[in-house]
LUMKOLVEX-317836 format. One record per residue (C-alpha): residue number from 1; residue in three letters; y, z, x. Coordinates in Angstrom, 3 decimals, padded with zeros to 6 digits, m for minus. Layout:
BEGIN
REC  resi  resn        c2        c3        c1
REC   NUM   ALA         Y         Z         X
...
This chain:
BEGIN
REC  resi  resn        c2        c3        c1
REC     1   MET   036.347   049.599  m029.237
REC     2   THR   036.799   053.610  m028.403
REC     3   THR   039.408   052.949  m025.623
REC     4   SER   041.392   050.660  m026.528
REC     5   THR   041.756   052.891  m029.511
REC     6   ILE   043.191   055.581  m027.568
REC     7   SER   045.389   053.847  m026.212
REC     8   ARG   047.000   052.080  m029.495
REC     9   ARG   047.122   055.701  m030.925
REC    10   HIS   049.569   056.449  m028.212
REC    11   LEU   051.854   053.416  m028.921
REC    12   LEU   052.052   053.906  m032.359
REC    13   ALA   052.630   057.638  m032.209
REC    14   ALA   056.366   056.841  m031.293
REC    15   SER   056.567   054.796  m034.217
REC    16   ALA   055.189   056.652  m036.779
REC    17   ALA   058.507   059.040  m036.159
REC    18   THR   061.246   056.833  m038.445
REC    19   ALA   058.954   058.177  m041.198
REC    20   LEU   060.373   061.682  m040.177
REC    21   PRO   063.373   061.997  m042.905
REC    22   LEU   060.899   060.930  m045.486
REC    23   VAL   058.228   063.771  m044.643
REC    24   SER   061.206   066.263  m043.492
REC    25   ARG   061.976   065.573  m048.209
REC    26   LEU   059.013   066.191  m049.129
REC    27   ALA   058.387   069.095  m046.967
REC    28   HIS   060.378   071.250  m048.902
REC    29   ALA   057.533   070.909  m052.134
REC    30   ALA   055.384   073.445  m053.484
REC    31   GLY   052.453   074.337  m051.043
REC    32   MET   048.825   073.087  m052.530
REC    33   PRO   046.623   075.937  m053.221
REC    34   LEU   042.726   076.060  m052.946
REC    35   ALA   042.269   076.648  m056.128
REC    36   GLN   043.159   072.905  m056.792
REC    37   ILE   040.764   071.402  m054.704
REC    38   LYS   038.380   073.492  m056.073
REC    39   ALA   038.992   072.244  m059.446
REC    40   ALA   038.684   067.956  m057.941
REC    41   GLY   035.390   068.414  m056.063
REC    42   GLU   036.673   067.437  m052.948
REC    43   LEU   038.357   067.293  m050.039
REC    44   ARG   040.089   064.302  m049.276
REC    45   ILE   040.385   063.391  m045.466
REC    46   GLY   042.480   060.844  m044.040
REC    47   CYS   041.243   059.367  m040.702
REC    48   GLU   041.110   056.575  m038.484
REC    49   ALA   037.084   055.655  m039.133
REC    50   ALA   037.032   053.527  m035.420
REC    51   TYR   037.331   056.053  m032.974
REC    52   VAL   033.835   057.007  m032.052
REC    53   PRO   032.734   059.466  m032.000
REC    54   PHE   034.746   061.615  m034.044
REC    55   THR   035.011   058.537  m036.795
REC    56   TYR   033.381   056.008  m037.281
REC    57   ARG   031.807   053.092  m039.541
REC    58   GLN   027.819   052.612  m039.536
REC    59   GLY   027.843   049.638  m041.952
REC    60   ALA   029.896   050.824  m045.320
REC    61   GLU   029.541   054.582  m044.219
REC    62   ILE   031.874   056.608  m042.142
REC    63   VAL   029.774   058.835  m039.683
REC    64   GLY   030.704   060.971  m036.919
REC    65   TYR   031.587   064.962  m035.570
REC    66   ASP   034.634   065.539  m037.802
REC    67   VAL   032.449   063.919  m040.456
REC    68   GLU   029.485   066.857  m039.950
REC    69   LEU   032.400   069.459  m038.899
REC    70   ALA   034.073   068.776  m042.116
REC    71   GLY   030.631   069.109  m044.058
REC    72   LEU   030.695   072.995  m042.762
REC    73   LEU   034.213   073.422  m043.394
REC    74   CYS   033.619   072.171  m047.397
REC    75   LYS   031.065   074.043  m048.102
REC    76   PRO   032.014   077.367  m048.400
REC    77   LEU   034.507   075.697  m051.588
REC    78   GLY   031.840   073.845  m052.976
REC    79   VAL   033.129   070.902  m052.763
REC    80   LYS   032.751   068.111  m050.675
REC    81   PRO   034.851   065.835  m048.114
REC    82   VAL   036.052   062.342  m048.953
REC    83   PHE   037.495   060.254  m045.711
REC    84   VAL   039.623   057.951  m046.393
REC    85   ASP   040.058   055.388  m043.845
REC    86   THR   043.944   054.911  m042.370
REC    87   ALA   045.977   052.783  m040.133
REC    88   TRP   046.608   055.551  m037.778
REC    89   SER   050.974   054.360  m037.556
REC    90   GLY   051.004   055.816  m041.072
REC    91   VAL   048.640   058.617  m041.112
REC    92   ILE   051.182   061.227  m041.125
REC    93   PRO   053.326   060.011  m044.213
REC    94   SER   050.363   058.820  m046.352
REC    95   LEU   049.467   062.987  m046.420
REC    96   TYR   053.229   063.799  m047.282
REC    97   THR   052.599   061.300  m049.925
REC    98   LYS   049.172   063.050  m050.883
REC    99   LYS   047.329   060.046  m050.367
REC   100   PHE   044.673   063.127  m048.908
REC   101   ASP   044.669   066.332  m048.195
REC   102   ILE   044.063   067.295  m044.700
REC   103   VAL   044.258   064.629  m041.408
REC   104   MET   040.670   064.643  m038.897
REC   105   SER   040.475   062.490  m036.659
REC   106   SER   040.832   063.791  m033.411
REC   107   MET   044.502   064.526  m033.964
REC   108   SER   046.045   065.780  m030.876
REC   109   TYR   048.726   068.715  m030.480
REC   110   THR   052.227   067.130  m029.363
REC   111   LYS   055.357   068.329  m029.136
REC   112   GLU   056.577   066.012  m032.130
REC   113   ARG   053.979   066.488  m034.195
REC   114   LEU   053.813   069.976  m034.467
REC   115   GLU   057.473   069.684  m035.766
REC   116   ARG   056.407   067.472  m038.715
REC   117   VAL   053.061   069.021  m039.946
REC   118   GLY   051.092   072.494  m040.117
REC   119   PHE   047.763   071.936  m037.946
REC   120   SER   044.943   074.409  m037.869
REC   121   ILE   043.601   075.913  m034.550
REC   122   PRO   042.024   073.430  m031.855
REC   123   TYR   038.600   071.918  m032.549
REC   124   ALA   037.977   069.699  m030.077
REC   125   GLU   039.158   068.959  m026.602
REC   126   ALA   041.620   066.368  m025.761
REC   127   SER   042.703   066.665  m022.422
REC   128   GLN   041.878   064.103  m019.724
REC   129   ALA   039.175   064.382  m017.263
REC   130   LEU   038.109   062.021  m014.569
REC   131   LEU   034.579   060.430  m014.007
REC   132   VAL   033.180   060.204  m011.029
REC   133   ARG   029.842   058.587  m009.519
REC   134   ALA   027.290   061.339  m009.802
REC   135   GLY   026.370   061.427  m006.236
REC   136   ASP   030.073   062.195  m005.657
REC   137   ALA   029.961   065.321  m007.976
REC   138   ASP   029.767   067.899  m005.124
REC   139   LYS   032.471   066.145  m003.151
REC   140   ILE   034.956   065.501  m006.017
REC   141   LYS   035.638   068.903  m007.670
REC   142   ALA   039.075   068.809  m008.096
REC   143   VAL   042.454   066.710  m007.933
REC   144   GLY   042.690   067.982  m004.073
REC   145   ASP   039.364   066.129  m003.271
REC   146   LEU   041.032   062.657  m004.370
REC   147   ASN   043.172   062.354  m001.119
REC   148   GLY   042.069   058.986   000.795
REC   149   ARG   040.672   058.177  m002.279
REC   150   THR   040.409   054.969  m004.415
REC   151   LEU   041.267   056.085  m008.014
REC   152   ALA   041.235   053.894  m011.835
REC   153   VAL   043.008   053.437  m014.468
REC   154   LYS   043.422   051.593  m017.881
REC   155   LEU   046.789   049.588  m018.217
REC   156   GLY   049.110   051.253  m020.738
REC   157   SER   046.555   054.042  m021.034
REC   158   PRO   047.462   057.961  m020.302
REC   159   GLY   045.325   057.940  m017.084
REC   160   GLN   048.038   055.479  m015.854
REC   161   ILE   051.194   058.202  m016.721
REC   162   LEU   049.124   061.007  m015.244
REC   163   GLN   047.541   059.690  m012.090
REC   164   GLU   051.781   059.409  m011.241
REC   165   LYS   052.194   063.466  m011.364
REC   166   MET   048.488   063.944  m009.597
REC   167   ASN   049.758   061.711  m007.104
REC   168   ALA   052.823   063.206  m006.016
REC   169   ALA   050.771   066.742  m006.236
REC   170   LEU   049.024   065.857  m003.755
REC   171   LYS   051.556   064.861  m000.903
REC   172   SER   053.699   067.466  m001.982
REC   173   GLY   050.600   069.546  m000.816
REC   174   GLY   050.474   068.072   002.583
REC   175   GLY   048.084   065.488   001.523
REC   176   SER   047.494   061.494   002.097
REC   177   GLY   047.508   060.170  m001.779
REC   178   PHE   045.696   058.209  m003.219
REC   179   LYS   044.086   055.407  m000.803
REC   180   GLU   044.753   052.979  m003.791
REC   181   LEU   045.191   052.647  m007.580
REC   182   ARG   043.795   049.982  m009.125
REC   183   THR   044.636   049.242  m012.456
REC   184   PHE   042.211   047.822  m015.225
REC   185   ASP   042.357   045.616  m018.568
REC   186   ASP   039.905   048.525  m019.955
REC   187   HIS   038.145   051.088  m019.411
REC   188   PRO   034.505   049.581  m019.406
REC   189   SER   035.554   047.277  m016.455
REC   190   ALA   036.923   050.287  m014.588
REC   191   TYR   033.856   051.932  m014.974
REC   192   VAL   031.759   049.257  m013.460
REC   193   ALA   034.265   049.387  m010.510
REC   194   LEU   032.960   052.571  m010.248
REC   195   ALA   029.278   052.039  m010.485
REC   196   GLN   029.302   049.306  m008.104
REC   197   GLY   031.582   051.846  m005.153
REC   198   ARG   035.091   050.051  m005.796
REC   199   VAL   036.502   052.527  m006.851
REC   200   ASP   035.964   056.845  m006.726
REC   201   GLY   036.880   057.615  m009.970
REC   202   VAL   038.217   056.462  m013.554
REC   203   LEU   040.773   058.701  m015.950
REC   204   ASN   039.888   059.258  m019.668
REC   205   THR   039.972   061.514  m022.101
REC   206   LEU   037.044   064.670  m022.330
REC   207   ALA   035.455   063.526  m025.391
REC   208   THR   035.319   059.953  m024.400
REC   209   LEU   033.735   060.101  m020.799
REC   210   GLY   030.889   062.764  m022.577
REC   211   MET   030.279   059.872  m024.414
REC   212   VAL   029.904   057.404  m020.950
REC   213   LEU   027.887   060.244  m019.913
REC   214   LYS   025.484   060.584  m023.039
REC   215   ASP   024.818   056.614  m022.461
REC   216   ALA   024.164   056.518  m019.089
REC   217   PRO   022.660   059.830  m018.319
REC   218   GLY   022.279   060.940  m014.328
REC   219   LYS   024.335   058.200  m013.506
REC   220   TYR   027.912   060.117  m013.700
REC   221   ALA   029.869   062.869  m013.703
REC   222   ILE   032.722   064.506  m015.153
REC   223   VAL   035.534   066.436  m013.291
REC   224   LYS   037.944   068.529  m015.679
REC   225   GLY   041.506   069.791  m014.770
REC   226   MET   042.858   066.876  m014.090
REC   227   GLY   046.116   067.451  m015.967
REC   228   GLY   047.801   070.027  m018.043
REC   229   ASP   044.678   071.066  m020.839
REC   230   ASN   045.399   069.861  m024.520
REC   231   TRP   042.904   070.018  m027.654
REC   232   ALA   042.825   068.400  m031.178
REC   233   GLY   043.715   070.204  m034.153
REC   234   ILE   043.276   069.048  m038.313
REC   235   ALA   046.633   068.477  m039.317
REC   236   VAL   048.142   069.662  m042.995
REC   237   ARG   051.336   069.541  m045.055
REC   238   LYS   053.470   072.057  m043.685
REC   239   GLU   054.510   073.816  m047.242
REC   240   ASP   049.771   074.097  m047.477
REC   241   THR   049.946   077.213  m045.763
REC   242   GLU   047.035   078.119  m048.340
REC   243   ILE   044.813   075.486  m046.655
REC   244   ILE   045.649   075.911  m043.075
REC   245   ALA   044.442   079.748  m043.584
REC   246   TYR   041.782   078.886  m045.037
REC   247   LEU   040.566   076.320  m041.790
REC   248   ASN   041.426   078.754  m039.310
REC   249   GLU   039.181   081.420  m041.029
REC   250   GLN   036.310   079.083  m040.923
REC   251   LEU   036.754   077.369  m037.454
REC   252   ALA   036.761   080.907  m035.874
REC   253   ALA   033.570   081.648  m038.203
REC   254   LEU   031.696   078.424  m036.591
REC   255   LYS   033.170   079.107  m033.170
REC   256   ALA   031.771   082.809  m033.141
REC   257   SER   028.329   081.361  m034.855
REC   258   GLY   028.165   078.854  m032.180
REC   259   ALA   027.384   075.976  m035.158
REC   260   ILE   030.799   073.990  m033.914
REC   261   TYR   029.553   074.074  m030.116
REC   262   GLN   025.942   072.393  m031.569
REC   263   LEU   027.893   069.719  m033.255
REC   264   GLN   029.704   068.841  m029.667
REC   265   GLU   026.169   069.006  m028.183
REC   266   LYS   025.125   066.603  m031.036
REC   267   TRP   028.076   064.238  m030.548
REC   268   PHE   029.356   064.636  m027.299
REC   269   GLY   026.218   066.060  m025.230
REC   270   PHE   028.707   069.129  m024.146
REC   271   ARG   029.986   072.272  m025.383
REC   272   MET   033.687   072.338  m025.719
REC   273   GLN   035.948   074.899  m024.112
REC   274   LEU   038.317   075.367  m027.208
REC   275   ALA   041.391   077.459  m027.205
REC   276   ASP   042.138   080.404  m029.766
REC   277   ASN   045.627   079.330  m030.530
REC   278   ILE   047.434   075.785  m031.084
REC   279   PRO   049.310   075.349  m027.549
REC   280   THR   053.192   075.235  m027.259
REC   281   PHE   055.236   072.833  m025.866
REC   282   GLY   058.729   073.421  m023.764
């Protein structure tokens, strides 16, 4: 479920751009003050409740890393977080029509999204990483170690795009490049091939691979630095500057206290490296 959701998110991102004119018109509205959220007694949060372990359903309840983090963010305001399950393709238009106040569902930073919404500072990693067998962790530590090795990607995933740049970099550096690229219909099939020794590594997002490690302790290892670093932030309407400032203040405090890293260890099995600022795109 997780891997199909990831690829679907990237495919739907382009279609959501058609709502940009509506977003632009609504962006001139007055910003929502924190006092209004306090008066309501709740912070309404848009999410896609099918994205393990960020926001997903256990029975009728939405749970996950984002849910627990939202509880910590809401505590100083004295309000409760209320998650609203929404189709990912319409999550930004729904934010601007005020179906909810913010969006938390591991929304990664892109140039297009930064033009459309306000963002908090990062609260989770969203970079690509490589899954390898635990026994190969001392042999495959960086992209350069993939010369002559077989790489696995999921059809239509960000990893399929990234592998082209990786292979080109290997060859431009004087290497042979990948021995073979194998494409799978889903990531679990690629993990099986990795365990059986038919491939040497599988590309996927760091957070998702963290769950693979957690579910199969001692079987695999993760190699970071496969592409440019990226993170996820909390999306807010651009005019809601008071809310953005509050979220940034609270996230910085949770980083300083270590509370956010404790949540990451609980839900992902490791601590993430969080940038202090929103990334820029050329």
